[in-house]
N, C-alpha and C positions, 0 to 999 in steps of 0.2 A: 533368479535363474534356478530352475529345478535341477537336482542332481540326477545321476543315472538311476538310482533306486526309485526315485519318484517317477521318472520317465517310464520305468518298467511298470510301475503301478498303473500308470495311464494305460499302458498296453494290456496289462493283465485284467483289466475289467472295471476300474473305478470310473464310473460314468460321470462325465462332465458335460453338461448341456449348456450351450451358449445360444441365447436367442437375442440378437441385437435388434433394438426397436428401429423401425423404418418409418413409423407414423407417430402421430401424437398419442399421448397416454390415453388408454381406454379407461372406462370406468372400473374394469376388473384389474386388480393388482396382479399382473402376470409375473410368472417366474422367468427370470432371464438367465439364471445359471444354477447348476446343481452338481454337487459332489457327493456321491453316495446318496444318502437320504437327506442331506442338508441342502436347503434351497435358499437362493437369494432372490428376493422380489424386487421389482422395479422401484417401488417406493423406498425400500430400505437402501437400495443402491444409491438413489439420489441423496438421501440423508448422509450416507457415508462419504460420497464423493464431495459433497459440499464441505463436510468437516475436514477432509484431507486436501482440499484445495484443487480438486479436479473440476473441469468444465464439462458438465454432463451433455452439453450440446455439441461438443467437439468429438467426432467419431473416433479419432485416434486415442484421445484421453479416455473415452468411454471403454474402448477395447482394452486399453492398458489397465484400467481399474478392474475390469472383469477378470482378466488374467491374473492380476495380483490377488484378488479375492479367492479364486480357485486354487492357486498355489498355496495360500495360507491355510485354506480348509484342508487341502491334501496333507500338509504337515500336521495339522491338528488330528486328523483321523489316523494317520500313520502312528503318531506318538501314542494316541489313546489305545491303539491295537497292540503295539509292541512294548510299550513301557507305561502301563497304567498308573504306577506310583508317581511317575513324573507328570503325567496328565492330571492327576489329583492335585499335585502341588501347584500346577498352573491355574487350576480352578480356584484354589484357595487364595493364591496371590491375586487373581483377577477380582475376587470378592473384596479384598482389601483395597485394591485400586479403585473399584467402583465406589467405595465409601469416600475416598479422597475426591473423586470427580463429583460425587453428589454434594459434598461439602462445598466445593468450589462453586458449583452452579447455584446452590441455595444462597451462598453469600452474595454472589453476583446479582441474583434476583432481588434480594433484600436491599442491597446497597443502591442499586439502580433506582429503586423506588424512592429513596430518600436523598439521592445525590443531586445537589443544586449545581447546574452547569451554567447558570447566569453569573457573569462576572461584571461588576459595575466599572465604569470608567475611573471612579475614585480608587477602587481597589487595584485596578491595573496600574494607575499612576503611582500609588503608594509602593507597590512591589517594584516597579521600575526605579523609583527614586532610591530605594534601599538596596538594590542589587545591580546598580549600574556597572560595577566592575565585572560582573559576570557576562555582560553583553558587549564588551569591547570588540570592535570590528577588526577582522584580520584581512579585510579587503575593502576597497572603496565601494560605497553604494552610490548610485546615481539616478537621476531622472534624465532620460535620454531618448532620442529617436535613432532607430537603426533600420536601414533598408539594404537588402541584398537582391540584386537583379542580374539576369544573364548578361554577359558582356556584349553580346551582339545587338542589344537594344540601343536605339538612338534616344537616350534619355534627355539629351539637350533639346530635342525637338519638343518634348513635353515639359521642358523647364524644370525637370526634377532637381537638377543641380542648384536651382534657385529656391524651389519650394521647400526643400528639406531644411533650409535655414530657418523656416518658420518666422519670417520677419513680418508677414502680413496675415491678416485674419483668414484669408481664403487659402493660405498655403497648406494648412493641415488637411482640409477637405480634399485638395488636389492630390496630396501625397497618399491619403487613405484610398482614394479612388484608383490611383495608379498601382498601389501595392496590391489591391485586390485582384487586379488583372495580371500583374507581371512578377510580383515579388516571390523569390525563393524563400526569403525569411523577412519578417517585418515586426518591429516592436515600437510602440509608443504609448505611454500612459504617464502624463505629467503629474498625476495625483499619487503615484505609487513609486516608492523607492525599490531599486533592484540592485543586486550585486553586479558590479561591472564585469567580472569574469563570466557571469551567467549570460549577460546580454551579448558578449563578444566571443562566446565559446567557438563559433564557427567563422570568426574573422581572422585572417592571417596578420597578426600584429607583432610577430616576433622581431621584426626589424624596427619597430617603433618604441619610443619610450612611453610606457604606460602612465607613469607619473605626470609627464608633460601633457599627455592627451587629456587626462582627467582634470588636473589642477588648472590648466589653461582654458578649460571648457571648450575644447577644440571642436571646430566644425570642419570636417574634412571628408573627402571622398577619394578613393583610389581603387585599383583593380589588380587582379591576378590573371591567370590564363583563362579563367572561366567566368568570373563575376566582377561586377562593380559593387563597392561597399560604400554606403553613406552613413556617417556617424556624426550626431549632433549632441554634445554633452551640455545639457541645460543647467544642471545643478549637481552637486556632489557633497558627500560627507567623508571626512578624512578617515584613513585607517588609524587604529589605536585610539579611537574615541568611541563613546557610546552612541549608537544610532538614535534617530528620533523615535519617540514612543510609537507613532503610527506604523513604523517598520516592524515593531516587536509585538503588536497587540495580539496577534494570533498565537505567537509563541508563549507569551505570558499567560494568556487565557488557558492554554494547555497545561502549563506548569501549575497554576492555581487549582484547576479542576483535578489534576493528578494528585496534588497534595490533599485536597478534600477527600478524594477517593481512598488514599492511604490512611488518612485519619479515621474515616468511617470503617475501613476494614479492620483496623486495630481495635476500634471501639466495639464492633459487632462480633468479632471472632469469638470472644469468651462468652458473650451473652447468647449466641445462637444455639449452642449445644444445650444450655440450660433451658431455653425456651422449648426446644424440641423434645427434651427428656420428659417434659410435662405432658406431651401429647402421645408419647409412645411408651408402651409397657416394656420395661427391661427387667429381666430376671437373670441373676448370676448364681449359679449353683456352686456350693463349696465341695 
């Protein structure tokens, strides 16, 4: 939010030009904003917006970013005009910050070239075996079928109350077809473990005993004012135990790669400046 002084500067004659793009980018890099003699081009805006997490295709975010850029540039120009010694300090501090950023990106480029992101099954298993205590479950994980449909549907006509039990080979195909047409929510993957509270986050289970539902591998269906809920617990793993390895593969992969990254960063940090000093002439005057 600009203050009254800056608003006055707007009125007094600091030119701010905003040209919002309505068509696709042209070959010419057009100016989309100007404060005094300082211009912002479309290509630079896209780079900055991406860096700051804006969606350049969203008109509201695009407008918000342009306004932010203009206000920042107004502050820059006002400080430069009214307090040049402070403006000089900002420039000097910016140069130091540029060095830190350059170091960060140079390290990132070098490390990414040598970082091995492939983690073997043997390495994953070894890490799991030696760190089981770190992965103790705080909730049940299950393999389950869950179906949520509007209450006004006649599910018995389609034998949903029988098919969700998965007693016959054809039942799953029938449930999948029905879910595609009518389900408000549906989940089934018997090859993947999932947290029980994740699969049931929109099921009204407050009046039910969660432990009994899971431990008894309950197959049940019930309703509230709006929906029918079908739940079939096929398998489970206890709380306070380590989950199966396949439940943790992605997590362990991330941990191992992150450790490799940190090791490379520590190893390369001291060597990087030594290597670069050989390429760049440095003179220090006494």
